[in-house]
PAZAPA-4460 file (N, C-alpha, C; in steps of 0.05 Angstrom, whole numbers, plus 32768, in hexadecimal, padded with zeros to 4 digits):
% residues 190
    n_x    n_y    n_z   ca_x   ca_y   ca_z    c_x    c_y    c_z   seq   type   mol
   813E   8026   8135   8124   802C   812B   810F   8020   813D     1      M     A
   80FB   802F   8144   80E6   8026   8156   80D4   8012   8147     2      R     A
   80C7   8001   8157   80B4   7FED   814C   809C   7FFC   8141     3      D     A
   8096   7FF8   8127   8081   8006   811A   8066   7FFF   8126     4      V     A
   8064   7FE8   8133   804A   7FE0   8140   8047   7FEB   815C     5      Y     A
   805C   7FF7   8166   805A   8005   8180   8058   8023   817C     6      E     A
   8065   802D   8168   8064   8049   8161   8064   804B   8143     7      Y     A
   804E   8055   8138   804B   8057   811B   8053   8073   8112     8      C     A
   8068   8076   8104   8071   8091   80FB   805E   809C   80E5     9      P     A
   805E   80B6   80E3   8051   80C4   80CD   8066   80CE   80BB    10      S     A
   805F   80D3   80A2   8072   80DD   808E   8064   80F3   807E    11      F     A
   8073   8108   8077   8066   811D   8068   807B   812C   8057    12      E     A
   8070   8137   8041   807F   8149   8030   806C   8161   802C    13      N     A
   8072   8172   8018   8061   8189   8014   8045   8183   800B    14      D     A
   8041   816B   8000   8027   8164   7FF4   8017   8150   8004    15      K     A
   8024   813C   8011   8016   8126   801E   801F   8122   803A    16      Y     A
   800D   8117   804A   8012   810D   8065   8009   80F0   8065    17      L     A
   801B   80DE   806E   8014   80C2   8073   8013   80BF   8091    18      L     A
   7FFC   80B5   809B   7FFA   80B1   80B8   7FE9   8098   80BC    19      R     A
   7FEB   808C   80D4   7FDC   8074   80DA   7FBE   8079   80D6    20      L     A
   7FB2   8066   80C9   7F95   8068   80C4   7F85   806B   80DD    21      I     A
   7F6F   8079   80DB   7F5D   807C   80F3   7F40   807B   80EA    22      S     A
   7F2E   8077   80FD   7F12   8075   80F7   7F07   808F   80EA    23      E     A
   7F13   80A5   80F0   7F0B   80BF   80E4   7F0F   80C0   80C6    24      E     A
   7F1F   80AE   80BB   7F25   80AE   809F   7F0F   80A0   808E    25      D     A
   7EFC   8094   809B   7EEA   8082   808D   7EDA   808F   8076    26      T     A
   7ECF   80A6   807A   7EBF   80B2   8065   7ED0   80BA   804D    27      S     A
   7EE8   80C4   8052   7EFA   80CA   803B   7F02   80B0   802D    28      D     A
   7F08   809B   803D   7F10   8082   8031   7EFA   8075   8020    29      L     A
   7EE1   807A   8027   7ECB   806F   8017   7ECD   807A   7FFA    30      L     A
   7ED6   8093   7FF7   7ED9   809F   7FDD   7EEF   8090   7FCD    31      K     A
   7F03   8086   7FDB   7F19   8077   7FCF   7F0F   805B   7FC7    32      V     A
   7F04   804D   7FDA   7EFD   8031   7FD7   7EE3   802B   7FC9    33      Y     A
   7ED4   8041   7FC2   7EBD   803E   7FB1   7EC2   8049   7F95    34      S     A
   7EDA   8051   7F90   7EE3   805D   7F76   7EE6   8047   7F61    35      D     A
   7ED3   8045   7F4F   7ED4   8030   7F3A   7EED   802F   7F2A    36      D     A
   7EF9   8047   7F25   7F11   8048   7F15   7F2A   8040   7F25    37      K     A
   7F29   8043   7F3F   7F40   803D   7F50   7F42   8020   7F58    38      A     A
   7F2C   8014   7F5D   7F2B   7FF9   7F69   7F3C   7FE4   7F59    39      V     A
   7F3C   7FE5   7F3E   7F4C   7FD0   7F30   7F6A   7FD1   7F36    40      P     A
   7F74   7FE8   7F40   7F90   7FEB   7F46   7F97   7FE2   7F62    41      F     A
   7F83   7FDC   7F73   7F89   7FD4   7F8F   7F93   7FB7   7F8F    42      F     A
   7FA4   7FB1   7FA2   7FB0   7F96   7FA4   7FA0   7F86   7FB9    43      N     A
   7F90   7F73   7FAF   7F81   7F62   7FC1   7F8D   7F46   7FC3    44      G     A
   7FA6   7F43   7FB9   7FB3   7F28   7FB9   7FB4   7F1D   7FD5    45      D     A
   7FAC   7F05   7FD8   7FAD   7EF6   7FF1   7F9D   7F03   8008    46      N     A
   7F87   7F11   8000   7F76   7F1F   8014   7F5B   7F11   8016    47      C     A
   7F5B   7EF7   8013   7F42   7EE8   8017   7F2B   7EF1   8006    48      N     A
   7F31   7EF9   7FED   7F1B   7F01   7FDB   7F12   7F1E   7FDD    49      G     A
   7F1D   7F2D   7FEF   7F14   7F49   7FF1   7F1F   7F59   7FD9    50      D     A
   7F0D   7F66   7FCB   7F15   7F77   7FB4   7F17   7F94   7FBB    51      D     A
   7F12   7F9B   7FD4   7F15   7FB6   7FDF   7F02   7FCA   7FD1    52      F     A
   7EEC   7FC0   7FC7   7ED8   7FD1   7FBA   7EC1   7FD4   7FCF    53      Y     A
   7EC0   7FEA   7FDD   7EAD   7FEF   7FF2   7E9A   8005   7FEA    54      Y     A
   7E80   7FFF   7FEA   7E6C   8012   7FE0   7E5C   801F   7FF6    55      K     A
   7E5F   8016   800F   7E50   8021   8025   7E62   802A   803B    56      T     A
   7E59   803E   804A   7E68   8047   8061   7E6C   8031   8076    57      L     A
   7E58   8021   8079   7E5A   800A   808C   7E70   7FF7   8084    58      E     A
   7E72   7FF0   806B   7E87   7FDE   8062   7EA2   7FEB   8065    59      R     A
   7EA4   8005   805F   7EBD   8013   8063   7EC5   8014   8080    60      M     A
   7EB2   8018   8092   7EB8   8018   80AF   7EC3   7FFD   80B7    61      E     A
   7EB8   7FE7   80AD   7EC1   7FCC   80B4   7EDE   7FC9   80AB    62      Q     A
   7EE4   7FD2   8093   7F00   7FD0   8089   7F13   7FE0   809A    63      A     A
   7F0C   7FF9   80A0   7F1E   8009   80B1   7F21   7FFC   80CC    64      V     A
   7F0C   7FF2   80D8   7F0E   7FE4   80F2   7F21   7FCC   80F0    65      D     A
   7F20   7FBE   80DA   7F31   7FA7   80D6   7F4E   7FB0   80D3    66      F     A
   7F53   7FC5   80C4   7F6E   7FCF   80C1   7F7A   7FD9   80DB    67      W     A
   7F6A   7FE6   80EB   7F74   7FEE   8106   7F79   7FD6   8117    68      I     A
   7F68   7FC2   8117   7F6C   7FA9   8126   7F86   7F9C   811C    69      F     A
   7F8A   7F9B   8102   7FA1   7F8E   80F6   7FBB   7F9B   80FF    70      S     A
   7FBB   7FB6   8102   7FD2   7FC4   810C   7FD7   7FBC   8129    71      Y     A
   7FC2   7FBB   8139   7FC6   7FB4   8155   7FD0   7F97   8158    72      K     A
   7FC8   7F86   8146   7FD1   7F6A   8147   7FEB   7F65   8138    73      E     A
   7FF7   7F7B   812D   8011   7F7A   8120   8011   7F6B   8105    74      R     A
   7FFA   7F6B   80F7   7FF9   7F5E   80DD   8003   7F70   80C7    75      Y     A
   7FFB   7F8A   80C7   8004   7F9D   80B4   7FFF   7FB9   80BF    76      F     A
   800B   7FCD   80B2   8006   7FE9   80B8   7FF9   7FF5   809F    77      V     A
   7FE4   8004   80A5   7FD6   8013   808F   7FD6   8030   8096    78      R     A
   7FE4   8040   8084   7FE5   805C   8087   7FD0   8069   8075    79      W     A
   7FC3   807E   807E   7FB2   808F   806E   7FC3   80A3   805F    80      S     A
   7FBD   80A8   8046   7FCB   80BC   8036   7FB9   80D5   8035    81      I     A
   7FC3   80EA   8041   7FB4   8103   8043   7FC0   8117   8030    82      V     A
   7FAE   8122   801E   7FB6   8138   800D   7FB6   8151   801F    83      D     A
   7FCD   815D   8023   7FCF   8174   8035   7FC0   818D   802B    84      K     A
   7FBD   818F   8011   7FAE   81A6   8006   7F90   81A4   800C    85      D     A
   7F84   818D   8008   7F67   8189   800B   7F60   817E   8026    86      T     A
   7F74   8174   8035   7F6F   8167   804F   7F5F   814D   804D    87      K     A
   7F5D   8142   8035   7F4E   8129   8031   7F61   8111   8031    88      E     A
   7F57   80FB   803B   7F65   80E2   8038   7F5F   80D7   801C    89      V     A
   7F74   80D3   800C   7F71   80CC   7FF0   7F7A   80B0   7FEA    90      V     A
   7F82   80A1   7FFF   7F8B   8086   7FFB   7F98   807B   8014    91      G     A
   7FA2   8063   8011   7FB1   8056   8027   7FCA   8047   801C    92      T     A
   7FDD   8044   802E   7FF4   8032   8029   7FF4   801D   803F    93      I     A
   7FF5   8004   8037   7FF8   7FEE   804B   8014   7FE3   8047    94      E     A
   8020   7FDD   805D   803B   7FD1   805D   803D   7FBB   8072    95      L     A
   804B   7FA6   806B   8051   7F91   807F   8069   7F81   8076    96      F     A
   8076   7F74   8089   808D   7F63   8082   8083   7F48   8078    97      H     A
   808D   7F40   8061   8086   7F26   8055   809F   7F15   8056    98      R     A
   809D   7EFE   8063   80B3   7EEC   8064   80B7   7EDF   8048    99      D     A
   80D0   7ED7   8043   80D6   7EC9   802A   80CA   7EAE   802A   100      A     A
   80C3   7EA4   8013   80BB   7E88   8010   80C6   7E7D   7FF6   101      D     A
   80BF   7E66   7FEE   80CA   7E5A   7FD6   80C4   7E69   7FBD   102      A     A
   80B0   7E7B   7FBE   80A7   7E89   7FA6   80AE   7EA7   7FA5   103      H     A
   80B0   7EB4   7FBC   80B3   7ED1   7FBC   80C7   7EDA   7FD1   104      F     A
   80CF   7EF2   7FCF   80E4   7EFE   7FE0   80DA   7F06   7FFC   105      Y     A
   80ED   7F07   800E   80E8   7F15   8027   80E7   7F33   8020   106      E     A
   80D3   7F41   8029   80CF   7F5D   8021   80BC   7F6C   8033   107      C     A
   80BC   7F85   802F   80A6   7F96   8039   8092   7F97   8023   108      G     A
   807A   7F8D   8027   8066   7F8D   8012   8055   7FA6   8015   109      L     A
   8054   7FB6   8000   8046   7FD0   8000   802E   7FCE   7FEE   110      L     A
   8017   7FD5   7FFA   7FFE   7FD7   7FEA   7FF6   7FF5   7FEA   111      R     A
   7FF2   7FFF   7FD2   7FEB   801B   7FCF   7FCF   801D   7FC3   112      L     A
   7FBC   8029   7FD1   7FA1   802D   7FC7   7F9C   804B   7FC5   113      D     A
   7F96   8055   7FAD   7F93   8072   7FA9   7F78   8077   7F9A   114      L     A
   7F6D   808E   7FA0   7F56   8097   7F91   7F5F   809B   7F74   115      R     A
   7F4E   8096   7F61   7F57   8096   7F45   7F62   80B1   7F3B   116      S     A
   7F59   80C7   7F47   7F64   80E1   7F3E   7F80   80E6   7F48   117      D     A
   7F8B   80D4   7F58   7FA7   80D5   7F62   7FB8   80C0   7F54   118      Y     A
   7FAC   80B0   7F43   7FBA   809A   7F37   7FCA   80A4   7F1E   119      E     A
   7FDF   80B4   7F24   7FF1   80BD   7F0F   800D   80BB   7F1A   120      N     A
   8020   80B8   7F08   803C   80B2   7F0F   8047   80C6   7F23   121      A     A
   8044   80DF   7F1F   8051   80F3   7F31   8046   80F1   7F4D   122      S     A
   802B   80EE   7F50   8020   80EC   7F6B   8029   80D2   7F78   123      E     A
   8029   80BC   7F69   8031   80A2   7F75   804E   80A4   7F7E   124      I     A
   805F   80AF   7F6D   807C   80B2   7F75   807E   80C3   7F8F   125      E     A
   8070   80D9   7F90   8070   80EB   7FA7   8068   80DC   7FC0   126      N     A
   8054   80CB   7FBE   804B   80BC   7FD6   805E   80A6   7FDE   127      I     A
   8067   8096   7FCB   8078   807F   7FD1   8093   8089   7FDC   128      I     A
   809D   809F   7FD1   80B7   80AA   7FDB   80B6   80B0   7FF9   129      K     A
   809E   80B8   8003   809B   80BE   801F   80A3   80A7   8031   130      L     A
   809E   808F   8028   80A0   8078   803B   80B4   8063   8032   131      I     A
   80BC   8063   8019   80CD   804E   800E   80E6   8049   801E   132      A     A
   80F6   805D   8023   8110   8059   8030   810C   804F   804D   133      M     A
   80F8   8058   805A   80F3   8050   8076   80E9   8033   8077   134      T     A
   80DC   802A   8062   80D1   800F   8062   80E5   7FFA   8068   135      T     A
   80FD   7FFD   805D   8112   7FE9   8061   8118   7FE4   807F   136      F     A
   8119   7FFA   808E   811E   7FF8   80AB   8105   7FF0   80BB   137      D     A
   80EF   7FFC   80B4   80D6   7FF7   80C3   80CD   7FDA   80C1   138      L     A
   80D2   7FCE   80A9   80C8   7FB3   80A5   80DE   7F9E   80A1   139      F     A
   80F6   7FA6   80A9   810D   7F93   80AA   8110   7F84   8090   140      Y     A
   8115   7F92   807A   8117   7F86   8060   812B   7F95   804F   141      C     A
   8134   7F88   803A   8145   7F96   8027   8138   7F98   800B   142      D     A
   811E   7F91   800A   810E   7F94   7FF2   80F2   7F9E   7FF9   143      K     A
   80E7   7FAE   7FE7   80CB   7FB6   7FE9   80BD   7FAB   7FD0   144      I     A
   80A7   7F9E   7FD4   8097   7F93   7FBE   807C   7FA2   7FBD   145      A     A
   8073   7FA7   7FA5   8058   7FB3   7FA1   804D   7FAA   7F86   146      T     A
   8033   7FAA   7F84   8026   7FA0   7F6C   801D   7FB7   7F5A   147      K     A
   8020   7FB3   7F40   8015   7FC6   7F2C   800D   7FB5   7F14   148      A     A
   7FF3   7FB2   7F10   7FEA   7FA3   7EF9   7FF1   7FB1   7EDF   149      I     A
   7FEF   7FA3   7EC9   7FF8   7FAF   7EAF   7FE8   7FC8   7EA7   150      S     A
   7FCF   7FC9   7EAF   7FBE   7FE0   7EA9   7FC6   7FF9   7EB9   151      E     A
   7FD5   7FF5   7ECE   7FDD   800C   7EDF   7FF6   8019   7ED5   152      A     A
   7FF4   8025   7EBD   800C   8030   7EB0   8018   8047   7EC0   153      T     A
   8008   8058   7ECC   8013   806E   7EDC   8022   8063   7EF4   154      E     A
   8016   8050   7F01   8023   8044   7F19   803D   8036   7F11   155      R     A
   803C   8027   7EFB   8055   801A   7EF2   806A   802E   7EEB   156      R     A
   8063   8044   7EDD   8077   8059   7ED7   8083   8064   7EF0   157      N     A
   8072   8069   7F04   807C   8073   7F1E   8090   8060   7F2A   158      A     A
   8089   8046   7F2A   809B   8032   7F36   80B5   8031   7F28   159      L     A
   80B5   8031   7F0D   80CE   8031   7EFE   80DF   804A   7F05   160      Y     A
   80D1   8061   7F06   80E0   807A   7F0D   80EC   8079   7F29   161      N     A
   80E0   806A   7F3B   80EA   8068   7F56   8100   8052   7F59   162      L     A
   8105   8043   7F44   811A   802F   7F45   8110   8012   7F49   163      G     A
   80F5   800E   7F49   80EA   7FF3   7F4A   80EF   7FE5   7F30   164      F     A
   80F1   7FCB   7F31   80F2   7FBA   7F19   80DE   7FA3   7F1C   165      S     A
   80D8   7F97   7F05   80C4   7F81   7F05   80CF   7F6A   7F15   166      V     A
   80BF   7F5F   7F26   80C8   7F48   7F36   80CA   7F2F   7F24   167      A     A
   80DE   7F20   7F29   80E1   7F07   7F19   80D4   7EEF   7F27   168      D     A
   80C5   7EF4   7F3C   80B7   7EDF   7F4B   809A   7EE7   7F4F   169      K     A
   808A   7ED4   7F55   806D   7ED9   7F5A   8067   7ED1   7F77   170      K     A
   8052   7EDD   7F82   8049   7ED6   7F9C   8035   7EBF   7F99   171      I     A
   8037   7EAC   7FAB   8023   7E96   7FAC   8013   7E9A   7FC6   172      V     A
   7FF9   7E9D   7FC3   7FE8   7EA3   7FD9   7FE3   7E8B   7FEB   173      G     A
   7FD6   7E90   8001   7FD0   7E7B   8015   7FC0   7E64   8008   174      N     A
   7FAF   7E6A   7FF4   7F9F   7E56   7FE7   7FAC   7E4B   7FCE   175      D     A
   7FC5   7E52   7FC8   7FD3   7E48   7FB1   7FD0   7E5A   7F98   176      G     A
   7FC1   7E6F   7F9A   7FBE   7E82   7F83   7FD9   7E90   7F7E   177      T     A
   7FE0   7E92   7F65   7FF9   7E9F   7F5D   7FF3   7EBC   7F55   178      V     A
   8002   7ECF   7F61   7FFE   7EEB   7F5C   8017   7EF7   7F4F   179      Y     A
   8013   7F06   7F3A   8029   7F13   7F2C   8026   7F31   7F2C   180      G     A
   8034   7F3E   7F19   8034   7F5B   7F16   8041   7F6A   7F2D   181      D     A
   8055   7F5D   7F3A   8063   7F6A   7F50   807D   7F78   7F46   182      Y     A
   8083   7F8D   7F54   809C   7F9D   7F4F   80AC   7F9D   7F69   183      F     A
   80C6   7F9E   7F66   80D8   7F9D   7F7D   80EB   7FB5   7F7D   184      I     A
   80EE   7FC0   7F95   8103   7FD5   7F99   8116   7FC9   7FAD   185      L     A
   8130   7FC7   7FA5   8144   7FBC   7FB7   8153   7FD3   7FC4   186      E     A
   8158   7FCF   7FDE   8165   7FE4   7FEE   8180   7FEC   7FE2   187      K     A
   818E   7FD9   7FD8   81A9   7FDF   7FCC   81A7   7FF0   7FB3   188      D     A
   818F   7FF1   7FA7   818C   8000   7F8E   8180   801C   7F92   189      N     A
   817C   8024   7FAB   8170   803E   7FB0   8185   8053   7FB4   190      V     A
***
């Protein structure tokens, strides 16, 4: 498998295309990150207080620039989720390798940010299926972790349908904050 930070693969099915984020995605992404109904489902754990609620094009441009920089620096990969019917970017998936510590597993940590009109179980399943199996190899892990708060019933249903289970551990952030509501998919259970 090629190094994801040297060559970022794209993934697609009949409905969605996942491809490396680009500056051209900024205006579509503003619709995602300014969506009042969507923002509560975004995972800002251990992100230095960023709630990912961006109301201006300038702030969205700064975020996209940071995500592109982070890819170049090998911190994480952020894919844009393109609805192939509308040609719009309707969300992002961020993935990175997280080393194990005393509190949480070694895993590929997946953050899924979607516009609220896509926050339903079938769409979420369709999107995660595109990248889940490849995550194990791309991020050298045997587990995928993702967050779904209790109010995210559609997201939780999708995760259960995909074989995820509730994590029995919590993440402790750099500042000592404890984060819960994580789900785990183990490679052996796929």
